[in-house]
N, C-alpha and C positions, 0 to 999 in steps of 0.2 A: 504493499499499499503505500502511496506517495503522498507527503504531507507538504505542504510550503513550509520555507525552513521557519519562519516566524510561530506558524502555528505548530508545526513538532516542539518548537525549543517548549512554547508555554502550556501544551500539555504536559511534556517530558516532567518539567518539576511540579507541576499541579496535580497528577494524578499517580505517576510513577510508569516506569517502562510496563508493556502489556495489560495496560488497564484498560483499553478501549473498547467497551461494550456499548452496546447501540441502547441508544433510549426515548420514549416517542416526545413529539412537543404537546405541550398541553396548552389550553386557555381554560380561565376560572372560571366556575358560575358565579362565585360568592359575590365576585367584583363585576361582574358584569351584567348582572340582573337584580339588582336591589329593586323592590318594590317600589322606592321611591325615587328612583334613580334618573337620570336622563337618557332617552333612546339612541346610547351612544356604545360603543362594542369597547373592552377593556381588555386587553390578550394579557394574560397572565402565564407564569412560568411554564416551564416545560423543560425538555432534553433534546437532545440534538443528533439527527444521522443527515444525511446527504441524500436529501430528494428536494424535487420540488413543490412548492405549493405552499402554505402553513402563514398563519396569521400572527404568529408567535413565536420570538425568539428562545432560547431557554433562559431558565432560571439555575443560576450555579451556587447554592449558596451552600451544596455539603461537598466533604472531601469522596473519595474514591472509596473510600473505606467502607461507604452505608451503600454501595450499589447491592441491589438485589434483584432474584430472575435470571431468566437467561436471556442470553445475548441478543435476542432481537425483542424481549419483552420489558429487558431491565427498569425497574423505575429505582430512583432512591428513596430516602427515608424522607424525604420532603413530600415525598406521593402516597409514600408504604402505608400511613394509619390512613389512609380517607381512601374510598372508592372512586374509580376510573367510570366518565361515562360510557356505559355499553354499547350506544352506537358510535359507530366510526367514522359515518359520513358525516361531512359537514356542510350542514344547512341549518336554517335558523326554525329552533323550536322551544318549545318549554322543556328544560330541563331537570330533573329531581335525585335526591338520595346519590350525590357525588360533588366533588370539589371542582372536579379538574374535569375536561373534553380532549381527546386529542386531536388535535390541528394541526394542519401543514401550512408554509405560509403560500400566498398566489404570486408568484412573478410578474413583474412588469414584461407587457410584449414588447416595449419599444429598449432602446438604449436607455441606458443610467448614466447618473454622474455623480461623483462625489461633487458636493457643494461647499460643506464643513465638516471640521472633527474637534474635537476638544483634547488638545495635546495630554492635559495634565489627568483627561479621564481616562485615557487611552496608557499612558506610560504609569500612573501610579494607583488607579484603579484595577484596570484589566492587563497591568504588567507587559505591556505591549509596546515594543519602538514604534515612534511615529514614522518611518520607512514603511512600515504594510501599508498605510495609505494609498501608497501608489500601484499596488499591486491588485491584480483581478481577482485574485480569490477575496482579500476582502473585501472590495467594492460588490461581487456577490453576496458574499457572506452579512453585509449590512443591509441591504436592498431585500432578503429575503429570495436571491437567486437560486442560492445554494444554502443547503443544511450541512453541516461538516459529520463525513462519513466515521463513526467509531467516535464520536467525541462525548465527553461523561462529564456530568456535574464538577465544577473547580472550586475548590475553595482558595480564597485570595494569602498569599502565604503570610502578611502581616495580621492575617486573622478574623477581615473582616469579610462580610458574603452578602452577594449583591446578586438582586434578581434582573434580566436585562429583558427588555420588551423592545419587539420591532412595532412602530405605531403606523401603524397605516399600509400593513402587507397583509390585508387582505379580510374575508370574511370568517365569523366564529357563528357557533352555533347561539351565540349572543347577541348578532348583530341585529337584531329586529329587522326597521325597514333599510336598514342601512347596506352599504359596500363595504365597509371594512377599509375603506383607504380614508390618506389624507391627502392633502392639497397641499402647493409648496407654501401658499400663503402663511397656513395656520403652520406648517411644521418651520418656518423661518423661526415665528415668534416663539413656538416650543422653544425650540434649540436655542436663541440666545434668553430667552426669559431663566429657564431652569438655571443655566448656567452663571447669569448676572445676579441672580436670587444667592447662588453658591457663594458668588464672591462679595455680595454685600452682608455673608455671616448669618445667614438665615436656613432654617432645615428645609433642604428641598432633594427630589430626584434629579437625577443628571443627566447629560445628553453628551453621548460619544460620537457620535455620527448625523449626517443631513445627507441624502440623496434625493435627486430629484429625477423623475423621466420625462419622456413625452407621451406616456399614458392619456389619453383623455380623461377626467372625472369631470362629472355634469354637478354644480351644486347652485343650489339657491341662496343663496349667501346670507340674504335678508330678510325671508321667508314673507317673500312679497309677489313671489309667481315671475322672477325674471332669473331664471335657471340660465349658467353661463359655464361654459368648457374651461377648464384651470387643468393644472397639471398633478399627476401624482408624485408625489415625496412619502418617504419612510425616515422618520426618528427613531435612531436606536436611544433608547431612557435606559435607566440604571435607578435603582432604589436600594434599599436594605429589604423592603417588603412593598408589596402592591397592595398587602390585604388593607379596607377600609373600613366604615363604620358600614357600608350596606353589606358589605362579605358577611358580618354576625346577621345584621339584618333579616335578609332574606331566610336563613335557617330558620328561624325564631319565626317568622312572617309563616315559612310552611310546615313548622311543628316539628323541624328533623331535628330534636333537642340532643339526640345522641351525637349525630353530625358535626353540631354546632360545638360540644363539649370537647370533643375531638379538635375541633380546630382552634377553639379557643387557648385550650391545653399546646398544642402547637405552637399557637403565635407567642404565647408567655414563655412558655420555654427556648424559644428562638432569640426573642427580640426584648424579652425583662428579666434580665439574667438576677438582678435584685432580688427578684418574687420566687421563694421557696414552692417548689411543686406540689411538694409535701403538706403546704399551709392551707388549711381550710376554708382559709380566707384569701385564695389567693385571685381570685375575680374580680373581688372589693378591692385588694392593692391594685388590681390590674387598672381595675375605671378609677381611680385616684390616681394613679399616673397619667393616665389618657384625659381627665380634666386639667390638672395642672398645666400639663405640656402642652394642651391646647390652647389653653389661654395666653400661654407664653408665645405660641404660634403667631396667633391672630394681635398680640402687640407688636410683636414684631413687622409683621404687617403694615401696622397703623403707623409704624416708627419712619418707616420708607415712603408713606403713601402710597402703598398697593393694595389694588382691589383685585381679589379672584374673578369674580365674576358669576361664577356660579358654584354658591358654598352648599351643596347637597350632600345628603350622606353618603352618597357616591364617590363625591369626592373630597370627601376628608379621611386622610388617612388615621391609622389605628397608630402608626408612630409618631403622629403630630409632623410632619412635614410636608410641605408644598407638594401638590400633586396635578395633575394633569391643567395645563396652562390653555387654553382657550380662550373668551372674552373678558382678557385680563387688562389691567391697567392700572398706571402709575398716574396719582395726581398730577396736573399741571396746576390751576389756581388751585388753593384749598378750599376744597367742599365737601362738607358732612354728606351731603346728598348725590357725590360724585357716583354713577352709574357706568362704567365702562361697557356693558354689554346692553348694546341697544334693543338685544330680543327680551331683556328686563323690563316690561312694561310698569310691569307692580313696582318698579324701584327693591326688588324684595333684597336683593343683593346689592344694596349700594353700602360706601364702601364705612358711612355711619352706623350699620348695622351688624357690623361683621361679626361683633361680639356676641350680639343677641341669636345670628344665626348661630354662632358656636353653640350655645347654651342649648337652643332647640335640638340640636344634631347629636348633642351628649344625651338630651334626657331620650332621645330615640334609641339610644346606644345603652342606655338604662333600661329602656324599655325590653332592650332585645335579651338581654344579660337577667332578667327579673327570673326567669324560669331555671335559673340554673343557682337561685339565692334563695335561703330560707327567709323568714321572716326579720330576723334580728338583722343580717345582711343589707336586707331590700331599705330598713329603715336606716342604717347606716350609711347606703347608698346615695339615698335622696339628701340626707344630710351633706355627703361631700358634691354631690350636685350644687346644693345653695351655696358651696362656698366657691362655686365659680365665679361669681360677680370680682370677690375678694380678691382674688388669684389675677385675677386679669387688669384690676384698678389698681393693685398694689406692680404689676410688672409695667402695666403703661406709665404709671408714674416714674419708674427706676429710669425707664427709658426717655423720655423726655425729660428728665432732668439731666442725663448725662448728655441730652444734644446740647442743653442748653448749657453744659459746664458748670454744674452745680455740685457742690463737695457738701457732705453732710445732711440733717436733717432739719428742716423751718417749716414752722407750721403754713406758712404760706405760699410754697411752694404750689401746691396745688392750683392754687389761684392765680400763681403767676402764668403757670403754663395755661389756663383756661385762658385767661386774659389774652394771652399773646394767640393762641386759636380763634379765639373772636375777633381781634384786629386782623388777621388774616382771610377769615371768613369775607368780613366787609369791604374788605380792600381786594378781594380776589387776588391776594398775594401769592404767587410760585411759592408751593409746599417746598420743595427740594433747597431751590437755591434761599430763599429766607434763612433757613438753617444753616446752610453752608455758609451766607455771608455773613452772619452772625459769629459764623468761627473764624472768620477772615480779617473784619475789621476789626480796630482797636478799642480802648475802653475810650480813650482820650477823643475819637474823631464821637462816639455813641453820645458822647457827656456833652459836645458841643453841637450834637445834632449835623455834625458836618457828614453827609454820606456821599462817598465818592460815586464818579457816575457808573464808573463800575459794576458798584453794588444795587442795579436797577432794583432786584427785588426788595431791597430794604427802600430804596425810593419809592416803592410801590405802597407797601407798609407806612412809609413814613406822611402820607398823606391822610391817615386818619387821624382826626381831630384830639384823638390818646391815644397816639405814639409817644410823646414826648413823655406822659404819665408813664406808660408801661415801661418807657428807656431808664427813668428815674429808680423804678420800684427794681429792676433788673439789675442796675450797679449796685446799690447799694445790697442784692442779697450777693454778687460776686466779692464786695467786701469781706464776707461773713466766710467766706472759704477759708480755711485755715491753709498755711503753709503754702498760698497758692500765686502767679504771679499772671500777669496778662499775657505773655508769652506761653506760661505753661498753657497757661487755658485754651488759647487758642490752637496748640498743638496739639491735647486732647479734645477738643470738638473737630477737628478737621479729620481725625480717626477714625469717627462715627457719625460723621455726615457729609455723605457721598456729594460729589462734585457732578456726576452722570448714573442718571440712569436709564432705563431703557423707556423712553417714551412712548406714547403710541405712534408720533409721526417719525422719528425715528427708525424704529420698525417698519412702518408702512413706507419708507422710503429706499428700506434695504431691501421689501417685497415687489416692488416696483421695477427696481434693478434687475433684480433675481430673474425677472419674468422673462427678461430680455437675456437670462444666461450671463449676465454680468453681476457676477458674486462677489465685487469687492468692496459692498459698503455692509455685507454679512461679515467679512473677515474685519473690518474697522473696525465695525462694532464687537464684534467677538472680542477683539485685543483690547480696545478699552473698557470695556463692560469687567474685565480683568483686573484693574486696578480701579474704582470707581472712587476711591478716595483722594487718588491724586490727581494733580495739577497736570493735563498730556497736550502738547503741542499740535497734535494731529484731531483731539477731541477739537479744542479751541477755534483751530481752522475750520472744524467742519460745523463748529455752530451749537455743538450739542449742551454748551452752559448758556446759553444767549436765552431769550424770549424765545418761546416756539412758536413758529411761523403763524402768518393769520390760518393759512388751509388746514393748520391742525385743527382747530373747533370744529369742524365738518367732519371730520373721521369716526367714520362709526364699526365697532367692531361686533360677531355674533357669535352665537354658538358653531355654527355652521363650521367644520374643519372638513 
């Protein structure tokens, strides 16, 4: 058997010689068919053999020692506790009594080309040399054209386990009315944003690569009957786990409690090492962790002005990471009613409502867990859920105090933060650049209200009649920072307040060029967003820290992918 050199080396250290058993690819029912989820297909982990077809790349969270079964039907421990869909034909249907369905990717009919890769993901997570991006085997692998013969689940040599998905590589039994494809427009956005969020320090799935084809994919982008032809694309994305609240919710909804218990035990054992599996309160501890970490995640979203766009239970990770980048958006002007998703007519997922939606989703998780809890545990779980608001409020306050360079505790800090946000709302000041420019301006300039022209966001804010009052309060509070200086403050603040984020107009500009096979702005943004806190000449030249262009106000994004 011939292996590409890069792949042979990869499998050699990860699996050991002679460990090449075959195992099928799988799509997960649990996260694709949640009763409250969107009508989208979310492929889930499986394992690989060289075949054409399939909706999903494999999950590689375990070592080769966990392989079970015969060479033709081997399943790793990941799948061993769970029944597999007995129907192997790939067609849309209701599926019961299993977690995974065997699925194979559907390769593109036309030529595929590589748009971009993440060097860090390839080298530091997948342990591949960046040179593999130039090989035909790699291109076919990441586009779903080939699944690798004899490959097995891999364990990362640093002890980390990652599950891989090929988003956009074809139908699964959970695709409902969809075609299982993704288009270039949405794929560019997901690739760039998942990596941008990582470098902002926010828990997120990652993106290893982006490929595009010339296959026609028809989309009604804004659900107004205007169907247009777009190009099919695939993102290779990674996460420690793709299980979501909906993964447990669907099992509880259908009364499959034994399967739900087995899945929950698996998730706890694999991803919550601080919880003892012999602890009778393990589900309670699990719920408590998810509640606090979800509050933390949403507070982090708010600290960078990020609105997810579709915050249903199918898009909320049980590991409290950001997943499923669809109609997301970073705020330009501060507006608690900001809604990036033009399909959200009811403004359900507006940025100012994300914390409340998080609470709603956690209540749905508790509802799913209740059949597994005794009366005392149910009561305690309800008390834990009641503490969500306090978790969120504390974390939100901590983050915004840090953004303002405040040290120590002061009873007026919450008012100072709220006062600033109200001024920003009234003046429609730019969210990102207001905090960034507060990080760069000197205290003397603020004291004298001498706002240089380059600090355009602060100039907008300064138009408010109460701006000087806020500045006075702010400077008095900074003077209470023990052992601090203006230089230290500015240095500290520039490490937490980004100068560059993936604004919708920037992503749209990259998409429009990519539609003409010009991927230069995709590459530029990828480079810039790896260092969002550092002033970069290329970014300044591109206008990424200036007022958004006028046409940006008319941009719309939707759930269509």
